[in-house]
BALOBA-1460 file (C-alpha; in Angstrom, 3 decimals):
// residues 77
<rec num="1" residu="m" x="63.509" y="-64.967" z="13.319"/>
<rec num="2" residu="t" x="60.150" y="-64.869" z="15.099"/>
<rec num="3" residu="a" x="57.112" y="-66.849" z="14.014"/>
<rec num="4" residu="r" x="54.503" y="-64.746" z="12.254"/>
<rec num="5" residu="e" x="51.214" y="-64.323" z="14.065"/>
<rec num="6" residu="r" x="47.968" y="-63.442" z="12.363"/>
<rec num="7" residu="k" x="46.198" y="-60.286" z="13.543"/>
<rec num="8" residu="r" x="42.451" y="-60.750" z="14.075"/>
<rec num="9" residu="d" x="39.810" y="-58.044" z="13.672"/>
<rec num="10" residu="p" x="36.185" y="-58.897" z="14.529"/>
<rec num="11" residu="h" x="33.385" y="-57.508" z="12.329"/>
<rec num="12" residu="q" x="29.633" y="-57.906" z="11.933"/>
<rec num="13" residu="c" x="27.723" y="-57.824" z="8.657"/>
<rec num="14" residu="a" x="25.199" y="-54.981" z="8.530"/>
<rec num="15" residu="a" x="23.010" y="-56.930" z="6.092"/>
<rec num="16" residu="c" x="22.646" y="-60.352" z="7.745"/>
<rec num="17" residu="g" x="24.136" y="-59.864" z="11.223"/>
<rec num="18" residu="t" x="26.765" y="-62.592" z="10.867"/>
<rec num="19" residu="r" x="29.832" y="-62.040" z="13.012"/>
<rec num="20" residu="f" x="33.077" y="-62.758" z="11.217"/>
<rec num="21" residu="a" x="36.806" y="-62.289" z="11.646"/>
<rec num="22" residu="v" x="39.247" y="-60.698" z="9.244"/>
<rec num="23" residu="t" x="42.739" y="-62.077" z="9.852"/>
<rec num="24" residu="y" x="46.012" y="-60.991" z="8.262"/>
<rec num="25" residu="f" x="49.746" y="-60.714" z="8.788"/>
<rec num="26" residu="d" x="51.058" y="-57.262" z="9.652"/>
<rec num="27" residu="d" x="54.610" y="-57.392" z="8.323"/>
<rec num="28" residu="r" x="55.426" y="-53.736" z="8.891"/>
<rec num="29" residu="r" x="58.770" y="-53.241" z="10.559"/>
<rec num="30" residu="g" x="59.858" y="-50.191" z="12.495"/>
<rec num="31" residu="s" x="57.751" y="-47.141" z="11.757"/>
<rec num="32" residu="r" x="53.972" y="-47.487" z="11.562"/>
<rec num="33" residu="d" x="53.800" y="-44.348" z="9.401"/>
<rec num="34" residu="f" x="53.221" y="-46.291" z="6.182"/>
<rec num="35" residu="g" x="49.498" y="-45.991" z="6.700"/>
<rec num="36" residu="s" x="46.640" y="-48.242" z="5.863"/>
<rec num="37" residu="a" x="44.593" y="-49.253" z="2.853"/>
<rec num="38" residu="l" x="40.840" y="-49.745" z="2.523"/>
<rec num="39" residu="v" x="40.032" y="-53.246" z="1.316"/>
<rec num="40" residu="e" x="36.617" y="-54.643" z="0.345"/>
<rec num="41" residu="v" x="35.920" y="-57.961" z="2.064"/>
<rec num="42" residu="p" x="32.778" y="-60.049" z="1.488"/>
<rec num="43" residu="c" x="30.649" y="-61.322" z="4.360"/>
<rec num="44" residu="p" x="31.310" y="-65.082" z="4.449"/>
<rec num="45" residu="a" x="27.576" y="-65.753" z="4.917"/>
<rec num="46" residu="c" x="25.793" y="-63.451" z="2.443"/>
<rec num="47" residu="g" x="28.604" y="-61.978" z="0.335"/>
<rec num="48" residu="k" x="27.784" y="-58.300" z="1.037"/>
<rec num="49" residu="p" x="31.031" y="-56.328" z="0.731"/>
<rec num="50" residu="r" x="32.386" y="-54.296" z="3.633"/>
<rec num="51" residu="s" x="35.318" y="-51.875" z="3.636"/>
<rec num="52" residu="v" x="37.980" y="-52.549" z="6.248"/>
<rec num="53" residu="a" x="41.225" y="-50.694" z="6.894"/>
<rec num="54" residu="l" x="44.341" y="-52.859" z="6.917"/>
<rec num="55" residu="p" x="48.035" y="-52.031" z="7.081"/>
<rec num="56" residu="v" x="49.465" y="-51.522" z="3.600"/>
<rec num="57" residu="g" x="50.447" y="-54.936" z="2.220"/>
<rec num="58" residu="a" x="48.272" y="-56.953" z="4.624"/>
<rec num="59" residu="e" x="45.603" y="-57.430" z="1.943"/>
<rec num="60" residu="k" x="47.893" y="-60.053" z="0.389"/>
<rec num="61" residu="t" x="47.481" y="-62.289" z="3.465"/>
<rec num="62" residu="l" x="43.791" y="-61.584" z="4.167"/>
<rec num="63" residu="v" x="41.464" y="-64.381" z="5.349"/>
<rec num="64" residu="v" x="37.749" y="-63.876" z="6.157"/>
<rec num="65" residu="e" x="36.027" y="-66.478" z="8.329"/>
<rec num="66" residu="i" x="32.766" y="-66.768" z="10.246"/>
<rec num="67" residu="d" x="33.441" y="-66.209" z="13.947"/>
<rec num="68" residu="e" x="33.238" y="-69.782" z="15.278"/>
<rec num="69" residu="a" x="32.492" y="-68.708" z="18.858"/>
<rec num="70" residu="e" x="29.428" y="-66.804" z="17.605"/>
<rec num="71" residu="a" x="28.333" y="-69.666" z="15.358"/>
<rec num="72" residu="d" x="28.470" y="-72.139" z="18.287"/>
<rec num="73" residu="e" x="26.170" y="-69.914" z="20.371"/>
<rec num="74" residu="g" x="23.592" y="-69.821" z="17.590"/>
<rec num="75" residu="g" x="20.778" y="-71.317" z="19.654"/>
<rec num="76" residu="g" x="19.103" y="-72.880" z="16.626"/>
<rec num="77" residu="g" x="17.512" y="-76.287" z="17.153"/>
């Protein structure tokens, strides 16, 4: 059995500009014909919802986090 790896999709909030990552496990096996589902995810900074397409079932393993690389480059102070 292989170790599960999280898939990572980068996004940016249209309201506040925060870059964030949506990570999930894609447990589909064999055919990729099962499609995808639209899932509402909140921006981790301002809470504005955004629709993202994920493989069916991946919404159960969804994690939304601010993109740390972007946060480190912030340039504030």
